N, C-alpha and C positions, 0 to 999 in steps of 0.2 A: 504494500499500499502506500503510494508517494506520500510526502508532506505535505502538507494543506498549506505551510506556510509560502509556498513555491508559485507564483501565477507564469502563464506563459509569456504577461510582459513582466516579470523579472526576469524570467528568463533572455529575454531579450533587449533588455536594456545593459544587462551583467554581460550580454556575448558582447555588446558593442560598447562596453565598458563606458557605462554612463551612470550606473545603477546607485545612486547616494546614499540611497540607506540599504545598500547591499547586507551590511550588519546587521540586522532585522530581517533578512530571508536564510539566509548561508548559515550552518554552524547548527549549533541545536539549541531550539528554543519549544521550551514547553505549551502546550497549546490543548487547545478542542478539536475533534474528531467525530462529526457526527455527537454520537453522547456518550465518547471514548472521548476521557484524557489520558494524553502524553505528553509525548516527546517526537514535534517533530523534526525529522536532521538533513541533510544536504553537505554534500561536500563535488568541488571541482576537480576530475579527475578523467582528463578524456582522453586518454590512451591506455584507460585500463581494459583487460578482457572484463572482469569482477571485482564487485566491492559489497563486503560483508561489514556490518559494522558487529564488532566484539565490548563487551564490558563485563564488569560484576554480575549484572542480571543473564547473562547468561556464560557464565566460566569461563568467559575471554577465548568462547569456541566459533570460531565461522563455520556458518551452514545455517542457523538459527536463523537468524538477520539478515537476509540477503537484500542488498538495495537495488532499487529498478532507477535505469537509466531515462533520461529526458533526450531521446534523441535527436541530435540533431547540435545539441548545446555541450556535451562532456559534465553534464552536472547529475550527480548520481541523487537520490531523496528518498529517504523511508519516516513512516511515522510509526510508533511504537509504543502500546496504550500501555498506561498503567507504570510505565519509568517516573520516579522520582526526581525531583532537586536533589541534586548531591551523589547520583551517581558519574560513575567512572566509566569511561570509553573511549573508543579509538578504531580507526576504520582499517580494516584486514582490507591489502589490496590485490589486487593480480592482477600481474603485470604480463606486456603482448611476446616479454619474451621468459614465461615463468616461472620468476621470482613470486617470492611472497612477501607482500611490506607491510609493517605496521603503524601507523602514523598516527598524530596526534591532529586534532581538528585545526587547520590555521584561523579559522572565524573561532574557535575556542573564544569563551569568557573566561573563563578561570580553569588551572591545572595544579596537578600535585604537588606539593613540594617537591625540589632536586632533593635527592638524584630519582624518585618516581618522576613518568613527566604523562601520566593519564590525561587527556580531556575532561571537566568535572561541568556538567549541566548545573547551573542557575538558572535559581525565580528572576522572571521577567522584572526590571528595574523600575522599582516603589518608592524610591528616596525618599522620604520627604523633605525637597529641600527646600531653603529659606533666602536665598540671594535674588529674587527676582529684583528687587533694588541696585543692587549691582550691576546684572545684567543688563537692564535696562538703561542703566547709565552708560554700561561698556559701549552697546549699540550705538550711540551717540557721543561718542568719547574721543576727543579730536588729539592722538596721540603724538601727531609730530610738532605740538607745543606741549606739550606737557611734560612733567619729570618723570624716567622710566630709571629704575635703580635695583637691579637685580642681584639677590643674594642666593647664587646658588648650593647645592646642599643637594649632598648624596644622604640616604636616610639611615643605609647600614652604619654608617661612620658619624653622623653630627652628635650622636649622644647615645651611652648607652642605660640600659636600665642599672639599677643600682648590681643588680642580680651579675651582670655582665651580658643577658643577654641583648638582641635588640629592643626597641622600639618596637611596640604597634605602633600603626597608623595613628590610631585614636590619640594614644601613651603623645605620640610624636607633635600632632594638633597641638595641642593642651599646653606643651611645651614650648614647641618652637613658634606658633602665633604671639603669642605675647610679647618674646624674646625681638621677632621684627619689627611687630610695633615697637616698641622701645626702642628699636635703634634706626624708625625711619624708612626702611627698605617699603618701598612701594610694588614689588613683585617678589617670589621665591622661582628660582628655576629647579625642580627634580630631575637628576640625574636619570636617566631610563629605572621606568620602574614598570615596562612594558614586562613580560613574562621572561625567563632566560636561566637555563641550567647553570649557568658558571660563575659565583660569585665576584671571581677578580675578572670579569668581562667590566665589571661597575654599571652593567644592565647594556652594552654598547655590540652584544650578541644576539639577538633576540629573538625567540620563537615563538611569542605568543604577542600578535602585534593588536590584538581585542581583550588581550586580560592584563590586570595589573599584577603581580607580582601578589604572589601568597604568601612571602618571609615575613610579610609583618601584620597578614588579616585578611578582612574578606574585601571584596569590591566595595560593600557599603562604607566599610571603615576610611576608605581612602575619600569614598564621597562625604565623609563627617569634614573628614581635612579640611577639602577644597571648599567644602560649604564655610567651614569655620574664617577660613581664611577671605573669601567676599566676605562675609559679615564684620571682619575688621579690617575690611576696605587694601586688602591682601590680593593680588592676581598672580595666578601661576599659570607657570610654562613648564610643559614637559620634556626634555629632551628626548628626539624621536630618531628610529632609524632606516629609515628606506634606501640606505644606497647599498648596504650589503647584511645577508645572512648567514648562520651558520649551517656547517657541513652536519651537525648529530642525523644521524641515521632516524631518530621519531621524526622528526620534523620536517622542514620542505624543500630540502633536498632528494632531488630525485623522484620528485612526491607521487609522480606512477609509471616509475620504471624508467620516464623519460626526464632529462631537459623540461621541467616544465614553469618554475617559475625564475631558472637562472636562463646562462646561454650553453646552449651545447658544447664551441669551441672554448675553450680553456682561455684563448685571448679574447676573450669578451664578458666569459665568466665567474672569472675565477680572480679573485683579489691576491697577487702576490703578497703585498703586507701582511694584512692580514690572517690568512686563510682561509678565507670565509668567501662567501659564491654571489655573484651580481644579477639585481633583479634584470629579467628581459622587457622593458621597460616597452616595448612595441607590442607586447604581445595585450589585447584589451582588458583583458580578464586578471593578468597582474595590475594593469596600471589601476584598473578598477578598484582590486582588494586593497593596494598603499593608500590610495586615495578615501577611500572606505575605513580604512584604520584612523587617517585625519579626519575627517569627519564625525568618526564614533568616540574620539576626546575629548571635541571642540561640544559634541550634541550630550552623548549619555554623562559625561561627567563634568560639565560645567568648565574643564580646560580654557584657561584663557589663551594661549599661544601655544608653537610646537619651534624648539631648537630644532631645526635639521642639521642634524650631523653629517658630515663629511660630504659635502656639495660639490668641490673642488673630486672629488674623486670619482663622481658623476657625471659631471663635466665635460671632462678627457678621455680619450679611449685610450691614451699611451700615459695614464695616469702614472704614476710609479713602475713605468714597461719601458725596457728596450727597445730600441730598433728590432722589425723581426717579431716581436713580441706581442704584437697589436692591429687588427686590424682597422683599415681608415673606412670613412664613410661613405657615401656612397659615391661624395663630390673629390674623394682623397685626401680629407681633413682628418684631422684628430677631434674633432668636437661631435661629442654624441647625440648626436637630434633627437635620437628618439628621449635620453635624457632629457632634455632640454623642453619639447613638447610636454614632457611629465612635469618636471617643476612650474609652467607656465599657468597649464593646467590647475594643476594644485594650489596654487596660487588663487589663482580667479574663483575658484570651486566653494575655498574655503572662506575667502573673503564675502564672497557675496551671502554667502548663505549665514556664515556669524560675524557681520562686522563689530569690526572693534575687537577681534584677536589679531593677536603679530604673530606673523608666521617669519624668522629670523636664520639665516643662513650661516650654518659655518662653514665661510667660501675662503679660502685661504691665498688664494692668489687676485691678478689685476682682470678677470675676466669683469667687463664694462657692462651695464646695468643691470648690477643683481635687484639695484631697489627699483629699476624704471619698469613703467609699465607695461606687459606683452606686445600694447596693440603698438610702443612704441620700441620697441623691438628689446625690451627687457625684458626680465625672469618672473617679475612680480612680489619679492619678497618685499616685508614692508623693513624689516631690518635686517644690514648684512655688520658678523662680527669686522671688528679692524685689525686683522693680524696683525700690518705692519705698524700702526700706532705701538699694539703692545710689543712688538719684538725691538722694534728702532729704542722704545722709552726703557724697559731693561739694560738693555743694552748698552745704554746712555747710561743707567743708576748703576750698571757692576764695573764700571769703570773705576778708576782711584779718582778721586778729585783732581787731583793733581792736573790728569792727562782728560781730562772732560772736556778741557778746551779745543780738543783737537776732534774732538766726536759732536760739535756744536751741532752737526746738521738733520743728527739722527732726533732732535727737539723742531727743528724746524722745517723739516722736508715733511712732515705729514699735511702741515697745514695746506699743499698743493694741492691735495687731493684730499678734503677734509670734508667736503659737499659736493662730490661727484657720488655719493651713494649716502641712503641715512644710514649711519653706523653708529655704531655699538661697541662700546671700549670694553672689550675683556681683560680682566685678571683671573685667569680660570682655574680647573681644577688639573687642566694640562699644562701650568705653569710651574705645578708644585711637588712632580711626583717623576719618574724614571730617574732619578740621579739629578734633576732639578733641583733639592733643595726648596726651601720654605720660603716666601717670601721673603723674611725680613734676611734668613741666610742668605740671599741673594748681594746684598750691601755690601759693601764693605768698610773697613775701619773696625773700630771698636765697638763694643754693645751701644754704649750712648748715641757713636754716628748711625750705625746701622736702627736702632729707632729713627731717631730724627731722617732718615732718610725714610723711611718708610711710612710716616709722617709726610713725607713730603711728596711720595709716588701720590700718596692716596689726595692730598690737598691738589695736588696736579690731575689726577683721573677727573675728580669733579667738577674739574674748573673748566676744563676741555670740550669743546664742542661734542656732543655724542650722546646718550644713553650707558648708560653703565652696569657694568656688571662685576659683583667679586665675591669669590667661593671662598665657604666659608673658614674661619680657624684664619684668615687674615686680616681681619679684622679688629684683634687681638692679640696679633703680633704669632702666630702658632710657630712655633722654632722648628721642631722637628716635621720632616717630611712625610706630606700626606700619605696614611695605608686605609685603602677598604677594611684592614681586617680590625681596626683598635676606631675607639672614640679620639674626638679633638683632648688637645691638652686644659680643658678645662679649668683644670688647678692653677696655668698661670694665673689668672683672675684674681689671687690674693696677693699678686704683686703689686704696687702701684702703678708702676711701670706699662705695666699691660692693662691696667685700669685705662691708662692715659691714652692709650692708641684705644680701645673700645670707644670712650668719651667722646675720642677725635672722628670717626669715623660717624659715632651719632649727629654729631655737630654738623657733619660735612651733609650729611643727609639733608640733615632740618635748613642749612642754611642752602642746597641746591634746588628744595624743595619749595621754599618761600618769597627766592629772589627770582622772579619773570625773569630779570636779564641773564641767568645763566640756568634754563631752561626752555623759554619761551621760541626763540632761535637755533636751537641745538642745530638743525639738518639744514639752517639759511646762510650762507655769505654773511646774509647782511647783520647780523647777528655778532659778528667777530670783527675785531682790529689788534692788528700788531700795534702798538706802540713803539719797540723795541725789539728786537731779534738777531740785533748784530753785537751784541756784548760777549763775544765768545771768551775775549780775556778773562772775563772776570766769571764767564761760565751765568749771565742773567739774563732771565728774558722779561717781559712786561707785555701783556693785552687788554686791550679790552671787549666785555660779555655787552651785549644791550640789546632791550628789546620791551615790548609794551610802555617806551617811553622812558625803563628805568635801563642805568649802566651803574656797572662795576667794574673796578678797574682790580687786573689780578699782576703779582710779582715775585715770580720764582726766582731763586738764590739755588743753585746749587752744587757750592760748594760751603766747607764749617766755617770759611772765613767770617767773622761779622765785618756787614759792610755799611759805616756813618754816611752821612752827607751823600746819600747816593739820590743823583737826581732824575726825575725821567718825567715826560713832557706827559701831560695831560689832555682828555676830552674838551674839559673847562673849565672855568677858573671856581672859586668858592669854600667854603670848605669842607674838605674829606675825613672821614672816622676809619679809621681801621676795626671793620667790622668781624676779621678773623685771625689770627697767625696762628699756625703748625707749629710758635716754640713756644707756646703758651705754656704755662706751668701748670695747667690745670691739666695739660695732656702730656706732660713729664718733659717738657723743655724748657730752654734756661730763659723763658719770657724775657726775651730782645725782642723789641718793636716799638711799636708807636700808639702811647695809652693815649694820648691824649690830640685832639682835633687837630689839622695840619690841615693852615691856609696855602690854595693856589697860588703863584706868584704871577705875575704876569712877564716873566721873564720866556720869550722862548727856546726851545729846547724840541729836540726830535722833529723838527718840525711841526711843532703846535706851539700854538702862541702863549699857552699857559703852562705852567712846570711845577715842582712840588720838589722840597729834600726830603727822604726817609732815611730810616734805620733798618738796612734788612737783615733780617736772625740767621744765624746759624742753617744751613739744608734747615731751609725753611720759605716759605710761601705766608702772603700777606694780600689779605682780599681789604679791596677798598668803597667806601661807597661816599656817595656826594650826600651832604645836609643839608637837608630841604628845611629853608625857610618860610615859617609858616605867614601866607598873607596878609597884607596890611589890614589893620581895618578899614573902612571904607570912610572918606569924611562924613560929617554929621552935618547936617542942614538944620 
């Protein structure tokens, strides 16, 4: 008996690659057929000779529940009465070559905890959401002119229970949400929580594209986490991996005995770096599977955005390959035309169906137009990770301050392209693993200089144009390199110097959110002006951020030398206040700066009609705002 969850219209839309609710018909769905209650199952296996449903309800034996083929579609389905929510199941696939394959459900909503791999029948989504206000505001959110400050989190290692075990989704929510609110971040980004078999992959080798990992609880527990974030005005972004998938026998690899989801030719279908398989984006059903997964998270879990992993590996046919190891496209080029079409459609569909969500590209090359509309030749992402800014900034700060003057271009080059895309500035997990050390340990000098440099880095991050992202632990100066197997070193917060770093990030978030000049034109060149970018001998830069009629001046000194009577040109006259100083004693600094209002003089400097003399702290950044005098009271008649 075929599943009642599938109609001819469903099958046609799926074959065309345009069924945007495919997750509601493929996989396993409790339903009613006539007067019988049970579960409808459906799976795509076009090259199979036969498909049997097996599970704990038939002692995992093929032959008891043979599935029926919908001719011309490659979809097999079956309705089985009396199966309950919580039942374990797989598909036993007989291939054309005589193999017997035991596969989990590509559309499965839940899976056993590794090392077990069976799919689990789940109840229809009926969580009592309370985030309607958030979703309504999100739909009309002007994100390009709003603060976006993201706290990147790996659930398994953020914090552990007192017994040493992982926190559940609900425990994590109850501890994380107050912390993120206190720190002032606008969003969290979760490293992949789609089901995966290997803890050490951090979730980047996904086997369950429609299932939250069971490591931390049930699907409704994850919904609780997201709902609680929304009720506290915190957005949730999911790290999502459509670029490759693992070779595990129970999952997508050679699903029906043939290269179904992947390419058969290893020059197109195998990632040499990661030992994984590459999706065949030109196959309609595969494209529908992936776009369906993206829509599922935005729809069923109210996710506010996706960070699309490893986009560069999708765009280039010769990604990390030598000559002779890749196959050119139809025009002889190295662009993956099918992946380009897939990404454009992904972005168009997600953003049209869920306005206000953010689709972010981790794209590490100079591919043009990543965040430009598809109709103008772009890929259509909202934001692109600015890997160039991240690498240049960290390379610069890792230089001994004595030699930074010879690397000054690493500070200035980024502004040449800063507005060519809608950029996000990432200090992510990738920078604190695999022997790279923690952020603070990248900084040269003694412990004081390391902390000052980290304060400087964070201030520079928040003052520079673009959205912001910081990986967990950096905000309080985690010293050990991150490991997925242990929690962050929260005990460091017993020390004043680490408390100071945490306060600094907290105040930077507040400054960034409250000063329209710092976020109102983050993706527009009108919001930025250099004051001086040429003082390489002293390793000082100064610039203006402006929006909404407000102006902020930022001066950054990258050496441990205090500088007195340092003159800079100013955008206007009047009195200016220092509203932020990364060297404040409140953050663990030496408290050198400009505690009193400073009057700009009409002495021309740096090509401007006004100038000001400042004290620049060692390895410090200061932020100035003009004092607005109250309007004079009108004359009385």
